[in-house]
C-alpha positions, -999 to 999 in steps of 0.1 A, spaced: -43 -211 -136 -79 -207 -128 -106 -229 -143 -137 -214 -159 -158 -215 -127 -131 -198 -106 -125 -172 -133 -162 -163 -135 -163 -161 -96 -136 -135 -94 -143 -115 -126 -163 -89 -107 -137 -83 -80 -106 -83 -103 -108 -46 -113 -112 -36 -77 -82 -58 -67 -61 -43 -95 -70 -7 -85 -60 -14 -49 -29 -32 -59 -16 -6 -84 -24 23 -60 -6 4 -32 25 -1 -54 26 34 -68 21 51 -34 46 27 -17 73 39 -41 64 75 -34 62 73 4 94 53 10 118 83 6 93 105 25 93 82 55 131 80 55 134 118 54 108 120 82 128 97 104 160 116 96 144 150 104 130 135 136 162 120 147 182 152 140 157 173 159 146 193 128 111 196 141 96 220 116 108 200 86 96 168 103 61 182 109 57 196 74 68 163 58 49 141 81 16 159 74 18 145 39 37 112 44 17 98 73 -17 95 55 0 80 25 19 56 47 -13 46 65 -31 39 32 -1 18 19 -1 -1 52 -38 -9 51 -39 -17 14 -10 -41 18 -30 -61 42 -61 -59 20 -41 -71 -10 -26 -100 10 -61 -111 22 -75 -109 -13 -48 -130 -29 -41 -155 -1 -70 -179 -10 -53 -186 -43 -21 -200 -27 -21 -235 -15 2 -239 14 
């Protein structure tokens, strides 16, 4: 639990963190099957299907990758190792 000073210090960033976290989770669920299909189409040499799907899945995957690191960096100070 956070004490009053810590809670006041993070109150401004909390909505931003939650937006990043929720968008990361939602898009990760969506992009996972798209990435699997992209790999399948690439491995089975179905180039047209692979290109069409990758045009949509790659930017989403890239966003999910970057926001995963951002979420980790934002939450890591609150864990004592």
